[in-house]
N, C-alpha and C positions, 0 to 999 in steps of 0.2 A: 405369375401366373401360372398358371399348370401347362408343365412338357406336352402331355399328354395332346390338353388342349391346341396347343398353338401347335401343334405337331400334324391334328388332323385337318386343320384349317390348310397348312402350307402343302401338304400332302394331296391335295384336290387340283390345286394350280393346272395348268397349260401345261405353266410353263419346266414342271415338275414330273408330271408324270404324262405317260401318252395316251389317251381317248381313242376307244375305237372309232374308224369313223361312222360305225354303227350309230354312234351316239350324236344325236342333236347336235347344232351348236348352241346354241338357246339353253341345253342343259351339262355346259361344261364351264367350269372354274365352279360350280356350287358344292356341298355339301355331300358328303357320300352318301344319307338315307334317304337322302332329298331325288338324286338321280337314280339309284335301284328302285325306289316307287316308283320313277316317269317308268323305266324301262322295262320294268315287267309289264305294267301299262299299255306300254306301246308295240311288245307282243302279242297280246291279247286284239290288240283294236288292228294290229297287219294282219292277222288268221280270220278276226272278226268281222273287222266290218271293214267293206270295203266302200267306195269314190258313190254308188249311186243309195247309200243306205244315209248318209247327209245331204242336207237339206239346208239353203240359207231361206232364210224366214225373211232376218232383217239383219241389218248392218252387223249387229251384236246378239242374236238369239237364231240357235238353229235346232233343229229339227235331227235325229240318231238314231235308224234301223238295227237294234241289235240282237238278238237270240228272238225273233219273232215280237220282237218287242222295241216301240218307240219311247227315247230318251229326250230332253228338250233343253240343250245346252244355253248356257245366256252368259257371255263374257263381256256385263257392264263393271264397269268400274265402282265401288273399289276393287271386289269382291266376285270373280266369278262362280256360277252355280250350275248344277244339273240333279237332274229331277232322279238318279239314281240310288242306291243305296250303298255304293261302295265312295260315295261323296261325302251323304250324310257322315260319316264312318268317320270317314280319316278328312276331310276338307282337306283335300289333295286334288293334282288332275287325276281323277279317274278316266276309263279305257275311252269312252265317249270325248270326254273335253280333247284329249292327246288324238284322236282323228281327225277332231275338228282343224284346232295347230297343224297337223301334219299336212294339212287338207287346204285353211286356205293361209299362212304364217303365224309363225307365233309368235309374233309382232304383234299379235290382235286380245293378247292375255292382257290385260289391264298392270299397266305400271307398281300401280300399291299392291296388287297381291307379291309379283311377282319379282317384287325388290322387297317385298317382306324382310326382319334380318334372319331369322328362320331357315327363310331359305337361302339365303345367299352367304356369304364365305366374312369374316372378321378383319376390315381391311385398317384395323390399328393392331391386329397382332401378322396383317400383312407387309404393310407399310408401302412405302412408295414403288415402288418394283411387284408386288404382289395386286394394288390397282390401278395400274397402268396393263398389268393380263385380265384384268379380270372387266376393267370398263367397257373395249372393243366388244364383249361377249355379253355384253346383257340383254335383256331379251325386247328390248324397243330400236338396237340396229341387228337382231337375227333377219331379218326379212328374205338375206339370200341362205339361209337355212333349206325353209321348201320355197318352190314355188308358192303364189298362189293359190292358182289354180292345175297343178297334181296333183296326182292321187298318193296316197299314202306311198304304194307301191312306185307312183312316180310314172304308172305309165295313162294316165284318165284324161283326157279331154279337159278343154273346162268345163265350169256348170250350168252355165249358160244351155252350153251345147246338151248336156246330158236332162238335160230338163225337154226340150225339144226333143231330144230320143224318148223318152220315157212318156210325154205327149202323145207320139206320133204316133208309139205304139202298144197305147193304151186307147188311141181315134179319140181322144182330148182336145177342144182345138182350147188355144190361148186368147185372152182377154184381149179387148180392144185398143190397150196402152202396148201388146206385144208381152208382158211381164208372165201372163201366164200363172198367175196368184193363185186366184180363187179358184183356179181348174186343179191348179198344181194341189194346193190346199183337202178338194174333194178326191184328187187320186189319191193322197195319202191317208186321207182319213177310210174309203175303202182298204186300203189293201192294211189297215191296220186292225179294219172286223175282220178281213177276213185271216189275218195272224190270228189275235182273239182266238177265232174259233175255235183250229187247230192246235189251242192249249190242251194241255190234257187241265183233267177236275184237280186234283191234289196241287197240282200249280198255280193255278190260279185261287185253292183255299189258302196257298203258304200264302201267296204275294197279298192276299186278304191278309189276314194277319200280319204282314209286311210294315203295309199301310194304318193299317189300325193303331201299328205300334210307333210308327212318325206322330202319327196324331196327339197320340196319348205326350209323345215327350212334347212337342209343339203347345201342348194346350197349362204347361206350366209358364209359357212365358208371353203366355196373349195376352193384357192389361183391357180391352176390351169388353166391359159386360155385355153390352147390345151382341158382339160380337157373337159370344156364348153363348147369348140365351138360344138368337138365332140359331147358330149350330146343335144345340143340347137340342132341340124341338126336331132337326132335322136329322139327330141321328137317333132320336127315339121314334121317329118315326121307322128309320131304317131298321129297325131292334123290332117291329112291329112286320112290317116286311119278312124280314129275315127269320123270324117267330113260324108268317104261316107257311114258308118253304121249306123247314125246317122236317129230318126226316124224323124226328123225336118230340113229344109238346116239351122237355127240358132241356135243356143244353148240357150237356158231356161235362166232371172236374173229371178233365187227364191228370193223371199225374206224372213226377218227370217224365219227359219223353225219353229218358235212357231205357227204363225200365219197363215204359210201353214195348219200342219200337224195335230196340236190340235179343236179339233170343240168350245172349252168351254172354249178358249182364245178367238177369233175371236169372239164370239158374247161375251166375256166384252168387246173387244177395240169398237164391236159396239154398246156395250151403253155407253161407256165414248164418245162416237165422240157425242153420242145423248148427251148426258149431255152437253157439250163443248156448242155448239150448243144451248141448251134452256137458259143456261148462256150467252150469248154474246147477247142474246136477249132481256132477261131482263135489261141486260144493259145498250145497245141500248134505252131502251123502257127506264128507269128511268132515262136519258141523254136526251132522250125528253121533262118528265115528271117536270124534274128538269127546263129546257129551259124555256115550257109555264109558271111554275109556278113563273116565274121571267119577265117574259112579263107581265102573271095579275095582277103581284104587280106593275111594275111601271103602268100603267092603272090607277090600285087604286089610286096608288098617284096623276094621274095628275089631276082626276078626284074630288076628296078632295080639289086639289093647286084650281082647277074652281071651285067647290060652294062654297070655304070660300071669293075667288073674292068678 
């Protein structure tokens, strides 16, 4: 077995290296790339998401508000999911998912996902000592890492109290069963609509294009013909609505964005085109000169023949 592979596994053990106290217990004794990915998202989650922005919708579904947008985090087995672009791109914990795990505990992460071979060390390489070091640190036993009702920073009251505070601040009465679920959902929808109104036009257009790109990718995997036909009719209706509201009657066919938006790149392209034209002219002139030189050599040969005769 390759020595570098064995070394990379052994070097991640908590008995070999000293982890920073900031690193959650659930992320220790794991591959380096997985820990680095999660720690980068953990820093963003701490800075961008507060406990007020995380709401439990069900036992394994959460709504997370970040950057004036609401995302849905589902921790269902066997694979969790988030509606953000980062999850669709990497299928690794995003900042919204990490914010939920930091708030409610890393034990909510499905075991099938957390113990996936890519996210764990190779026990065959580590042996019994490495297995003993890793087993107590699995996600399922990481309940002592973060208190279920603590904030990402560790200073937030329980979630039920937060919901009651937010409902009382907005004069919303809870439901008859005391859960306040319907009122909380209405409040969340009102907040989301207010946040959407504050988003700029360019940002909305960009998010719409990203959503359309995701639809295009999923269209290759759907096998239900009736569903596809229904969605096709819906999309055709949406195209008609967009055509009525478009500034121009026909959509523009933009070139590469680097040439449209980047002035320095456009200047460089113009310079390159000028240099290519000059090079072509020099090559044509060199061809003409070579032909003319050949004609002159031919005439000189004829003249020398005539003089010698």
